[in-house]
N, C-alpha and C positions, 0 to 999 in steps of 0.2 A: 309811625316811620318803621317801627320792629317788625310789623307785617309784613310792607313793601320788602325790607331785605331779608326775611324768609321766602318771601315768593321770586326775588332774583337769585337767592342761594339755589331753590330747588329750580329753577327754571334753568341755570347753569351747569347744575349736575344733568339734569335731564340729556341737555342739549351734548355735554361730554359725553354719557352714555351711548346719545344716540350717533354721534361721531364714530364713536368705539365700533358700537355694532353695524356701522355700513362701513369701515374699515376691516371688519372681520371679513364681509362679507364679500366684498370686492378680493379680498387676498385670496379666499379660497373659490372663489369665481376663475381667477387667473391660475389658481394649482391644478385646478378640475382643467380649463381649457388647455395649460400645457401637457396635463398628463393625456390628454386625447390624443396631442399631436404625436406622440410615442407612437411609431410603427414598425421599429426592429428592434431587434438587441443589441446592437451598438446606443443605440439611444437610449435605450432602457439605462444602460451601465453607465451612460456617460451621465447620466440626468441623476446619478447617484442613488436607484433603486437598488434594494438586495440583489445577488446574484451567487447562487449556488454552485459548490462546488462538485457538481455532477457533470458526466460528460455525456453529450455535450451538456456544456452551461446552459444556466436558464435564471433569465430577470424577469422579477414579477412586480408589475406597480400595483400601488394602493386599493386601486380600483377592482382588483383582483385576475388582472389580463396576466398575460407567462409568455415571454420570445424567446425562442432557444436561439445559443448561437450557430450561426452557419460553418460548420466546419469541413465543408467539400471543397472550397476553395483554401482553406488553411492547409488540407492535406497537398495540395495541387502545388501551392505555392513551396511547401517546405520539401515536396518531391524535386520540385524545379531547380531550386537552391541545391540541394545532394547532387544532383547530375550536375549541375555546373561546377560545384567543386569538385566532383571525379571529373571532369573534363580539365579544369586547371591544374588538378595534382596529376595529370598525366603528361 
């Protein structure tokens, strides 16, 4: 009887370890897949990856890819906003 209990205990522990390993593998696969879906600076930053305080800003994914902030649009929008404010003030 004691031998059966030991076998059952080891089988349960083995099954638990197997389930944990499969869960870790699935989690890593999901992380890798979502990381590969990132294609822009904004997507990188919105997913919480580190952003440098350089100009232009850069975001780096754990797999080594780097995305640079697109600053041309920001300059045009700032210029347009300033011109609009000048027109309103006159």
